[in-house]
KOLROMAR-870526 format. One record per residue (C-alpha): residue in one letter; x, y, z. Coordinates in steps of 0.1 Angstrom, whole numbers, padded with zeros to 4 digits, always signed. Each point is the difference from the previous one (the first is absolute). Layout:
REM KOLROMAR-870526
aXYZ;...
END
This chain:
REM KOLROMAR-870526
m+0000+0000+0001;k+0013+0035-0010;i+0003+0028+0027;a-0030+0024-0008;k-0024+0023+0019;n-0017-0019+0027;t+0024-0030+0002;v+0018-0009+0033;v+0038+0000-0004;s+0023-0017+0024;v+0036+0011-0006;n+0033-0010+0016;y+0021+0033+0006;r+0033+0012+0011;l+0003+0038+0005;s+0035+0018+0000;d+0010+0035-0007;a+0016+0011-0032;q+0034-0011+0011;n-0014-0035+0007;n+0001+0002+0036;l-0025-0024+0014;i-0030+0019+0018;e-0026-0030+0003;e-0003-0033-0014;g-0036-0011+0003;s-0005-0031+0023;q-0034-0003-0013;p-0012+0009-0037;m-0015+0032-0005;v-0036-0005-0010;y-0019+0027-0015;l-0033+0009-0022;h+0013+0012-0034;g-0016+0029-0017;g+0004+0034+0015;y-0013-0008+0037;e+0035+0016+0016;n+0007-0034+0013;t+0035+0003-0013;l+0023+0027-0017;p-0014+0007-0035;k+0033-0007-0018;i-0001-0035+0017;e-0035-0003-0018;e+0011+0013-0032;e+0030-0025-0002;l-0021-0029+0007;d-0033+0006-0020;g-0005-0026-0025;k+0026-0022+0015;e-0004-0037+0011;t+0012-0023+0029;g+0037-0005-0004;y+0007+0035-0011;s+0031+0015+0016;s+0014+0036-0002;t+0019+0025+0015;i-0011+0037+0001;q+0012+0032+0014;v-0024+0023+0012;e+0009+0038+0006;p-0013+0019+0031;e-0027+0020-0018;d-0014-0035-0010;a+0004-0015+0036;f+0000+0019+0033;g+0008+0034-0011;d+0030+0023+0005;y+0012+0007+0034;d-0016+0031+0014;p+0020+0017+0029;e-0031+0020+0009;l-0014-0033+0013;v+0027-0002+0027;k-0011+0014+0035;v+0018+0005+0033;e-0025-0002+0027;d+0002+0001+0039;r+0004-0034+0013;k-0027+0008+0028;r-0027+0003-0029;l+0005-0036-0007;p-0011-0032+0020;e+0024-0021+0021;p+0017-0023-0006;l+0013+0016-0031;e+0022-0020-0026;v+0018+0006-0034;g-0023-0015-0024;m-0033+0007+0016;q-0025+0017-0021;f-0027+0027+0007;e-0026+0015-0023;g-0001+0038-0005;m-0006+0031-0022;a+0029+0010-0021;e+0004+0039-0004;g-0013+0010-0037;v-0017-0033-0004;d-0038+0005-0001;d-0023-0025+0017;e+0024-0030-0004;p+0015-0014+0032;t+0036-0012-0001;i+0015-0030+0014;f+0032+0014+0019;t+0029-0025+0010;v+0023+0008+0030;t+0034+0000-0016;d+0020+0013+0030;i-0004+0009+0036;a+0023+0022+0018;d-0005+0014+0037;d-0032+0019-0002;k-0005+0000-0037;v-0014-0026-0026;v+0006+0001-0039;l-0032-0011-0017;d+0002-0007-0040;g-0031+0002-0020;n+0016-0014-0031;h-0005-0037-0012;p+0034-0020+0011;l+0006-0005-0038;a-0007+0036-0010;g+0027+0013-0025;m+0012-0035-0009;a+0000-0015-0034;l-0012-0036+0008;r+0010-0032-0020;f-0027-0030+0000;d+0010-0035-0008;l-0036-0014-0009;s-0010-0036-0007;v-0037-0007-0007;i-0009-0032+0018;d-0040-0001-0005;v-0026+0020-0017;r-0037-0008+0005;e-0033+0018-0006;a-0011+0022+0027;t-0033-0008+0018;a-0030+0025-0001;e+0007+0010+0037;e+0036+0007-0005;i-0007+0023-0029;a-0028+0018+0021;h+0022+0005+0028;g+0030+0008-0024;h+0025-0023+0017;v+0009-0037+0005;h-0016-0022+0026;g+0012-0032+0016;a+0037-0012-0001;h+0024+0029+0001;g-0028+0022-0006;h-0024+0021+0021;h-0021-0014+0027;h-0031+0017+0013;e-0003-0020+0032;e+0012+0014+0032;m+0038-0002+0008;e+0009-0026+0027;d+0019+0014+0030;s+0031-0017-0013;e+0001+0022-0031;q-0007+0031+0017;g+0038+0005+0007;d+0009-0002-0036;h-0015+0036-0009;f+0017+0033+0008;r-0011+0019+0030;s-0019+0030-0010;q-0005+0032+0021;p-0017+0033-0012;l+0025+0030-0001;n-0019+0034+0009;
END
């Protein structure tokens, strides 16, 4: 079956920077609903459109087609007392970035020094050209429910049931910044 709109695609992937330094090697396949549902980068969809199981490719995606350019305006220094304790590098908080209307931004704690905390609202891969090694391992028709919801259900896809307590710790901690 060829990859086309409303097919579910399973892809093994390896993500590296433009110098081929490994960023992530997927331990599970990436499974997404193909066809403009924003479940993966548009350049990946473009590369895989019309291909079949067994197809492999390496593509480079420039920052503007991935996670954007790095924006120094999205870096804030805040008083430590404004944030909850315990506080650790890597924690994430939702807040409003100056000059960005109505869209909350996820800020990551990148440094803690005495009474100040550095928060970065850029995606961790912003400003980077990314290289994806892709290998299609499965293609199937999407179900009507998957199409209606705009994402894959089931194995490696989205689940609508409540998270079990053991899964709660796998998600970032989020606190609003006022």
